[in-house]
Biopython code that builds the backbone (N, CA, C, O; Angstrom):
import numpy as np
from Bio.PDB.StructureBuilder import StructureBuilder

atoms = [
    (1, "MET", "N", (14.138, -5.348, 12.098)),
    (1, "MET", "CA", (14.071, -6.643, 12.861)),
    (1, "MET", "C", (13.440, -7.823, 11.961)),
    (1, "MET", "O", (12.368, -7.701, 11.370)),
    (2, "ALA", "N", (14.165, -8.869, 11.934)),
    (2, "ALA", "CA", (13.648, -9.870, 10.987)),
    (2, "ALA", "C", (12.917, -11.056, 11.858)),
    (2, "ALA", "O", (13.174, -11.115, 13.061)),
    (3, "HIS", "N", (12.135, -11.870, 11.352)),
    (3, "HIS", "CA", (11.241, -12.665, 12.040)),
    (3, "HIS", "C", (11.507, -13.968, 11.100)),
    (3, "HIS", "O", (11.664, -13.921, 9.880)),
    (4, "ARG", "N", (11.524, -15.060, 11.854)),
    (4, "ARG", "CA", (11.721, -16.642, 11.221)),
    (4, "ARG", "C", (10.280, -17.277, 11.473)),
    (4, "ARG", "O", (9.669, -17.235, 12.540)),
    (5, "MET", "N", (9.855, -17.873, 10.286)),
    (5, "MET", "CA", (8.763, -18.667, 10.400)),
    (5, "MET", "C", (8.731, -19.894, 9.482)),
    (5, "MET", "O", (9.595, -20.012, 8.612)),
    (6, "THR", "N", (7.852, -20.733, 9.628)),
    (6, "THR", "CA", (7.946, -21.918, 8.911)),
    (6, "THR", "C", (6.550, -21.854, 7.989)),
    (6, "THR", "O", (5.478, -21.417, 8.407)),
    (7, "ILE", "N", (6.761, -22.317, 6.812)),
    (7, "ILE", "CA", (5.528, -22.199, 5.797)),
    (7, "ILE", "C", (5.397, -23.637, 5.142)),
    (7, "ILE", "O", (6.370, -24.392, 5.127)),
    (8, "THR", "N", (4.362, -23.944, 4.683)),
    (8, "THR", "CA", (4.298, -25.136, 3.783)),
    (8, "THR", "C", (3.996, -24.846, 2.516)),
    (8, "THR", "O", (3.103, -24.015, 2.351)),
    (9, "LEU", "N", (4.572, -25.373, 1.457)),
    (9, "LEU", "CA", (4.258, -25.117, 0.211)),
    (9, "LEU", "C", (4.155, -26.702, -0.552)),
    (9, "LEU", "O", (4.754, -27.720, -0.207)),
    (10, "ASP", "N", (3.326, -26.553, -1.535)),
    (10, "ASP", "CA", (3.344, -27.629, -2.252)),
    (10, "ASP", "C", (4.484, -27.885, -3.280)),
    (10, "ASP", "O", (5.261, -26.973, -3.559)),
    (11, "ASP", "N", (4.593, -29.144, -3.857)),
    (11, "ASP", "CA", (5.769, -29.280, -4.608)),
    (11, "ASP", "C", (6.077, -28.581, -5.758)),
    (11, "ASP", "O", (7.232, -28.389, -6.137)),
    (12, "GLU", "N", (4.934, -28.134, -6.414)),
    (12, "GLU", "CA", (5.107, -27.255, -7.648)),
    (12, "GLU", "C", (5.559, -26.010, -7.315)),
    (12, "GLU", "O", (6.456, -25.446, -7.941)),
    (13, "THR", "N", (4.879, -25.447, -6.170)),
    (13, "THR", "CA", (5.145, -23.770, -5.772)),
    (13, "THR", "C", (6.723, -23.961, -5.246)),
    (13, "THR", "O", (7.551, -23.124, -5.606)),
    (14, "PHE", "N", (7.098, -24.997, -4.449)),
    (14, "PHE", "CA", (8.437, -25.067, -3.870)),
    (14, "PHE", "C", (9.430, -25.091, -5.030)),
    (14, "PHE", "O", (10.428, -24.371, -5.020)),
    (15, "ALA", "N", (9.130, -25.970, -6.080)),
    (15, "ALA", "CA", (10.120, -25.965, -7.288)),
    (15, "ALA", "C", (10.210, -24.637, -7.904)),
    (15, "ALA", "O", (11.299, -24.185, -8.258)),
    (16, "PHE", "N", (9.085, -23.979, -8.051)),
    (16, "PHE", "CA", (9.010, -22.669, -8.740)),
    (16, "PHE", "C", (9.756, -21.743, -7.733)),
    (16, "PHE", "O", (10.517, -20.983, -8.332)),
    (17, "LEU", "N", (9.763, -21.614, -6.657)),
    (17, "LEU", "CA", (10.258, -20.682, -5.744)),
    (17, "LEU", "C", (11.893, -21.032, -5.790)),
    (17, "LEU", "O", (12.689, -20.093, -5.774)),
    (18, "ASN", "N", (12.286, -22.174, -5.838)),
    (18, "ASN", "CA", (13.782, -22.488, -6.054)),
    (18, "ASN", "C", (14.280, -22.175, -7.423)),
    (18, "ASN", "O", (15.487, -22.009, -7.602)),
    (19, "ARG", "N", (13.497, -22.092, -8.317)),
    (19, "ARG", "CA", (13.914, -21.877, -9.762)),
    (19, "ARG", "C", (14.107, -20.338, -9.877)),
    (19, "ARG", "O", (15.162, -19.856, -10.290)),
    (20, "VAL", "N", (12.964, -19.535, -9.466)),
    (20, "VAL", "CA", (13.081, -18.029, -9.566)),
    (20, "VAL", "C", (13.869, -17.401, -8.524)),
    (20, "VAL", "O", (14.412, -16.327, -8.783)),
    (21, "ALA", "N", (14.001, -17.920, -7.403)),
    (21, "ALA", "CA", (14.644, -17.136, -6.226)),
    (21, "ALA", "C", (16.000, -17.424, -6.043)),
    (21, "ALA", "O", (16.658, -16.728, -5.268)),
    (22, "SER", "N", (16.571, -18.471, -6.727)),
    (22, "SER", "CA", (18.084, -18.814, -6.693)),
    (22, "SER", "C", (18.225, -19.292, -5.259)),
    (22, "SER", "O", (17.542, -20.210, -4.803)),
    (23, "ASN", "N", (19.127, -18.639, -4.581)),
    (23, "ASN", "CA", (19.648, -19.064, -3.239)),
    (23, "ASN", "C", (19.138, -18.027, -2.214)),
    (23, "ASN", "O", (19.596, -18.045, -1.072)),
    (24, "ASN", "N", (18.219, -17.137, -2.577)),
    (24, "ASN", "CA", (17.809, -16.214, -1.648)),
    (24, "ASN", "C", (16.073, -16.210, -1.613)),
    (24, "ASN", "O", (15.428, -15.238, -2.007)),
    (25, "ARG", "N", (15.593, -17.164, -1.204)),
    (25, "ARG", "CA", (14.194, -17.314, -1.255)),
    (25, "ARG", "C", (13.568, -16.374, -0.355)),
    (25, "ARG", "O", (12.567, -15.778, -0.754)),
    (26, "SER", "N", (14.121, -16.109, 1.069)),
    (26, "SER", "CA", (13.448, -15.071, 1.773)),
    (26, "SER", "C", (13.480, -13.599, 1.268)),
    (26, "SER", "O", (12.584, -12.799, 1.534)),
    (27, "ALA", "N", (14.575, -13.298, 0.520)),
    (27, "ALA", "CA", (14.534, -11.888, -0.242)),
    (27, "ALA", "C", (13.592, -11.819, -1.212)),
    (27, "ALA", "O", (13.015, -10.763, -1.470)),
    (28, "TYR", "N", (13.339, -13.019, -1.874)),
    (28, "TYR", "CA", (12.245, -13.004, -3.013)),
    (28, "TYR", "C", (10.715, -12.967, -2.450)),
    (28, "TYR", "O", (9.813, -12.265, -2.907)),
    (29, "ILE", "N", (10.630, -13.760, -1.497)),
    (29, "ILE", "CA", (9.377, -13.848, -0.838)),
    (29, "ILE", "C", (8.945, -12.483, -0.231)),
    (29, "ILE", "O", (7.814, -12.035, -0.416)),
    (30, "ASN", "N", (10.017, -11.758, 0.598)),
    (30, "ASN", "CA", (10.042, -10.499, 1.076)),
    (30, "ASN", "C", (9.445, -9.540, -0.025)),
    (30, "ASN", "O", (8.476, -8.816, 0.201)),
    (31, "GLN", "N", (10.159, -9.600, -1.338)),
    (31, "GLN", "CA", (9.797, -8.718, -2.344)),
    (31, "GLN", "C", (8.336, -8.806, -2.678)),
    (31, "GLN", "O", (7.599, -7.823, -2.741)),
    (32, "LEU", "N", (7.955, -10.078, -2.892)),
    (32, "LEU", "CA", (6.649, -10.385, -3.374)),
    (32, "LEU", "C", (5.579, -9.753, -2.268)),
    (32, "LEU", "O", (4.630, -9.060, -2.633)),
    (33, "LEU", "N", (5.799, -10.020, -1.106)),
    (33, "LEU", "CA", (4.952, -9.486, 0.026)),
    (33, "LEU", "C", (4.846, -8.017, 0.049)),
    (33, "LEU", "O", (3.789, -7.414, 0.234)),
    (34, "GLN", "N", (6.126, -7.413, -0.171)),
    (34, "GLN", "CA", (6.072, -5.905, -0.184)),
    (34, "GLN", "C", (5.207, -5.394, -1.260)),
    (34, "GLN", "O", (4.452, -4.451, -1.025)),
    (35, "GLN", "N", (5.264, -5.999, -2.539)),
    (35, "GLN", "CA", (4.540, -5.588, -3.698)),
    (35, "GLN", "C", (2.916, -5.809, -3.500)),
    (35, "GLN", "O", (2.143, -4.991, -3.997)),
    (36, "ALA", "N", (2.511, -6.752, -2.881)),
    (36, "ALA", "CA", (1.405, -7.029, -2.255)),
    (36, "ALA", "C", (0.840, -5.977, -1.323)),
    (36, "ALA", "O", (-0.302, -5.522, -1.378)),
    (37, "ARG", "N", (1.607, -5.714, -0.625)),
    (37, "ARG", "CA", (1.290, -4.688, 0.566)),
    (37, "ARG", "C", (0.987, -3.229, -0.145)),
    (37, "ARG", "O", (0.021, -2.518, 0.132)),
    (38, "GLN", "N", (2.003, -2.929, -1.112)),
    (38, "GLN", "CA", (1.749, -1.791, -1.835)),
    (38, "GLN", "C", (0.559, -1.639, -2.585)),
    (38, "GLN", "O", (-0.008, -0.548, -2.653)),
    (39, "GLU", "N", (0.082, -2.796, -3.230)),
    (39, "GLU", "CA", (-1.011, -2.917, -3.909)),
    (39, "GLU", "C", (-2.247, -2.816, -3.122)),
    (39, "GLU", "O", (-3.238, -2.273, -3.608)),
    (40, "CYS", "N", (-2.249, -3.337, -1.859)),
    (40, "CYS", "CA", (-3.462, -3.209, -0.953)),
    (40, "CYS", "C", (-3.493, -1.559, -0.482)),
    (40, "CYS", "O", (-4.548, -0.932, -0.386)),
    (41, "LEU", "N", (-2.370, -1.073, -0.253)),
    (41, "LEU", "CA", (-2.491, 0.356, 0.098)),
    (41, "LEU", "C", (-2.967, 1.198, -1.139)),
    (41, "LEU", "O", (-3.846, 2.042, -0.965)),
    (42, "LYS", "N", (-2.422, 1.000, -2.377)),
    (42, "LYS", "CA", (-3.064, 1.547, -3.579)),
    (42, "LYS", "C", (-4.721, 1.412, -3.528)),
    (42, "LYS", "O", (-5.460, 2.395, -3.584)),
    (43, "MET", "N", (-5.177, 0.073, -3.415)),
    (43, "MET", "CA", (-6.355, 0.005, -3.468)),
    (43, "MET", "C", (-7.372, 0.668, -2.327)),
    (43, "MET", "O", (-8.516, 1.077, -2.523)),
    (44, "ALA", "N", (-6.682, 0.656, -1.171)),
    (44, "ALA", "CA", (-7.327, 1.357, -0.011)),
    (44, "ALA", "C", (-7.401, 2.878, -0.393)),
    (44, "ALA", "O", (-8.444, 3.492, -0.166)),
    (45, "LEU", "N", (-6.328, 3.499, -0.963)),
    (45, "LEU", "CA", (-6.386, 4.844, -1.259)),
    (45, "LEU", "C", (-7.503, 5.163, -2.337)),
    (45, "LEU", "O", (-8.338, 6.060, -2.219)),
    (46, "LEU", "N", (-7.401, 4.383, -3.292)),
    (46, "LEU", "CA", (-8.454, 4.391, -4.408)),
    (46, "LEU", "C", (-9.954, 4.548, -3.806)),
    (46, "LEU", "O", (-10.786, 5.426, -4.038)),
    (47, "GLN", "N", (-10.025, 3.482, -3.009)),
    (47, "GLN", "CA", (-11.434, 3.534, -2.384)),
    (47, "GLN", "C", (-11.796, 4.663, -1.571)),
    (47, "GLN", "O", (-12.903, 5.191, -1.668)),
    (48, "ALA", "N", (-10.764, 5.117, -0.644)),
    (48, "ALA", "CA", (-10.973, 6.301, 0.063)),
    (48, "ALA", "C", (-11.313, 7.657, -0.872)),
    (48, "ALA", "O", (-12.183, 8.453, -0.519)),
    (49, "ASN", "N", (-10.652, 7.803, -1.914)),
    (49, "ASN", "CA", (-10.915, 8.801, -2.757)),
    (49, "ASN", "C", (-12.016, 8.589, -3.518)),
    (49, "ASN", "O", (-12.341, 9.603, -4.135)),
    (50, "GLN", "N", (-12.766, 7.572, -3.718)),
    (50, "GLN", "CA", (-13.907, 7.275, -4.425)),
    (50, "GLN", "C", (-15.005, 7.767, -3.432)),
    (50, "GLN", "O", (-15.871, 8.584, -3.744)),
    (51, "GLU", "N", (-14.882, 7.191, -2.214)),
    (51, "GLU", "CA", (-15.735, 7.571, -1.105)),
    (51, "GLU", "C", (-15.913, 9.075, -1.079)),
    (51, "GLU", "O", (-16.987, 9.674, -1.102)),
    (52, "GLU", "N", (-14.589, 9.639, -1.022)),
    (52, "GLU", "CA", (-14.623, 11.244, -0.669)),
    (52, "GLU", "C", (-15.342, 11.963, -1.910)),
    (52, "GLU", "O", (-16.031, 12.967, -1.725)),
    (53, "ALA", "N", (-15.162, 11.436, -3.114)),
    (53, "ALA", "CA", (-15.735, 12.080, -4.334)),
    (53, "ALA", "C", (-17.177, 11.864, -4.366)),
    (53, "ALA", "O", (-17.835, 12.671, -5.022)),
    (54, "ALA", "N", (-17.801, 10.881, -3.748)),
    (54, "ALA", "CA", (-19.147, 10.600, -3.684)),
    (54, "ALA", "C", (-19.846, 11.157, -2.533)),
    (54, "ALA", "O", (-21.070, 11.076, -2.435)),
    (55, "ASP", "N", (-19.056, 11.761, -1.594)),
    (55, "ASP", "CA", (-19.779, 12.402, -0.475)),
    (55, "ASP", "C", (-20.044, 13.851, -0.696)),
    (55, "ASP", "O", (-19.162, 14.698, -0.555)),
    (56, "THR", "N", (-21.243, 14.121, -1.036)),
    (56, "THR", "CA", (-21.607, 15.299, -1.477)),
    (56, "THR", "C", (-21.542, 16.544, -0.497)),
    (56, "THR", "O", (-21.215, 17.692, -0.797)),
    (57, "HIS", "N", (-21.942, 16.039, 0.791)),
    (57, "HIS", "CA", (-21.746, 17.038, 1.903)),
    (57, "HIS", "C", (-20.297, 17.540, 2.042)),
    (57, "HIS", "O", (-20.062, 18.733, 2.231)),
    (58, "TYR", "N", (-19.449, 16.726, 1.957)),
    (58, "TYR", "CA", (-17.896, 16.947, 2.106)),
    (58, "TYR", "C", (-17.551, 17.829, 0.916)),
    (58, "TYR", "O", (-16.803, 18.794, 1.077)),
    (59, "GLN", "N", (-18.039, 17.549, -0.208)),
    (59, "GLN", "CA", (-17.701, 18.186, -1.326)),
    (59, "GLN", "C", (-18.263, 19.833, -1.263)),
    (59, "GLN", "O", (-17.653, 20.787, -1.746)),
    (60, "GLU", "N", (-19.445, 19.892, -0.616)),
    (60, "GLU", "CA", (-20.071, 21.279, -0.380)),
    (60, "GLU", "C", (-19.211, 21.964, 0.600)),
    (60, "GLU", "O", (-19.045, 23.150, 0.312)),
    (61, "VAL", "N", (-18.589, 21.557, 1.715)),
    (61, "VAL", "CA", (-17.879, 22.304, 2.535)),
    (61, "VAL", "C", (-16.428, 22.447, 2.314)),
    (61, "VAL", "O", (-15.767, 23.341, 2.842)),
    (62, "LEU", "N", (-15.949, 21.557, 1.533)),
    (62, "LEU", "CA", (-14.470, 21.665, 1.109)),
    (62, "LEU", "C", (-14.042, 22.884, 0.669)),
    (62, "LEU", "O", (-12.978, 23.286, 1.140)),
    (63, "PRO", "N", (-14.732, 23.708, -0.284)),
    (63, "PRO", "CA", (-14.221, 25.054, -0.537)),
    (63, "PRO", "C", (-14.101, 25.970, 0.675)),
    (63, "PRO", "O", (-13.258, 26.866, 0.643)),
    (64, "ALA", "N", (-14.862, 25.816, 1.710)),
    (64, "ALA", "CA", (-14.590, 26.674, 2.871)),
    (64, "ALA", "C", (-13.432, 26.525, 3.520)),
    (64, "ALA", "O", (-12.906, 27.472, 4.106)),
    (65, "TRP", "N", (-12.864, 25.212, 3.484)),
    (65, "TRP", "CA", (-11.596, 24.919, 4.089)),
    (65, "TRP", "C", (-10.480, 25.481, 3.300)),
    (65, "TRP", "O", (-9.474, 25.794, 3.937)),
    (66, "ASP", "N", (-10.487, 25.672, 1.958)),
    (66, "ASP", "CA", (-9.419, 26.049, 1.156)),
    (66, "ASP", "C", (-8.815, 27.368, 1.500)),
    (66, "ASP", "O", (-7.631, 27.599, 1.255)),
    (67, "SER", "N", (-9.741, 28.388, 2.162)),
    (67, "SER", "CA", (-9.305, 29.581, 2.701)),
    (67, "SER", "C", (-8.435, 29.382, 3.758)),
    (67, "SER", "O", (-7.688, 30.336, 3.971)),
    (68, "THR", "N", (-8.316, 28.453, 4.459)),
    (68, "THR", "CA", (-7.341, 28.172, 5.735)),
    (68, "THR", "C", (-6.115, 27.420, 5.409)),
    (68, "THR", "O", (-5.355, 26.993, 6.278)),
    (69, "LEU", "N", (-5.936, 27.266, 4.153)),
    (69, "LEU", "CA", (-4.658, 26.553, 3.919)),
    (69, "LEU", "C", (-3.475, 27.292, 4.207)),
    (69, "LEU", "O", (-2.555, 26.646, 4.709)),
    (70, "ALA", "N", (-3.303, 28.491, 4.002)),
    (70, "ALA", "CA", (-2.354, 29.538, 4.356)),
    (70, "ALA", "C", (-2.305, 30.043, 5.759)),
    (70, "ALA", "O", (-1.453, 30.822, 6.189)),
    (71, "ASP", "N", (-3.271, 29.541, 6.418)),
    (71, "ASP", "CA", (-3.250, 30.176, 7.968)),
    (71, "ASP", "C", (-2.070, 29.794, 8.774)),
    (71, "ASP", "O", (-1.731, 28.627, 8.967)),
    (72, "GLY", "N", (-1.472, 30.821, 9.228)),
    (72, "GLY", "CA", (-0.259, 30.686, 10.146)),
    (72, "GLY", "C", (1.056, 30.578, 9.366)),
    (72, "GLY", "O", (2.138, 30.503, 9.948)),
    (73, "LEU", "N", (0.937, 30.573, 8.079)),
    (73, "LEU", "CA", (2.340, 30.435, 7.317)),
    (73, "LEU", "C", (2.614, 31.875, 7.012)),
    (73, "LEU", "O", (1.789, 32.756, 6.765)),
    (74, "ALA", "N", (4.228, 31.979, 7.088)),
    (74, "ALA", "CA", (4.724, 33.246, 6.674)),
    (74, "ALA", "C", (4.726, 33.325, 5.287)),
    (74, "ALA", "O", (5.033, 32.357, 4.591)),
    (75, "HIS", "N", (4.371, 34.530, 4.781)),
    (75, "HIS", "CA", (4.317, 34.731, 3.310)),
    (75, "HIS", "C", (5.726, 35.512, 3.007)),
    (75, "HIS", "O", (5.992, 36.579, 3.561)),
    (76, "ASP", "N", (6.562, 34.898, 2.110)),
    (76, "ASP", "CA", (7.864, 35.298, 1.579)),
    (76, "ASP", "C", (7.687, 36.379, 0.380)),
    (76, "ASP", "O", (8.678, 36.834, -0.192)),
]
sb = StructureBuilder()
sb.init_structure("model")
sb.init_model(0)
sb.init_chain("A")
sb.init_seg("    ")
for serial, (resi, resn, name, xyz) in enumerate(atoms, 1):
    if name == "N":
        sb.init_residue(resn, " ", resi, " ")
    sb.init_atom(name, np.array(xyz, "f"), 0.0, 1.0, " ", f" {name:<3s}", serial, name[0])
structure = sb.get_structure()
């Protein structure tokens, strides 16, 4: 699903957009926003991993869960 919206750009930014996006400004802006979204996700995952690594209680109980990894799986 696509959505239409109106945005306001200053003259320099508008000229840049026209120069780099040619005749498909929407696709260019979508690509930039998708890249920004991916970067935000990457930063959130990095932060979550750092928090997990710093959680000493979690690190202490984690090995106990390793033994449950194969529970319920058929061994071939």
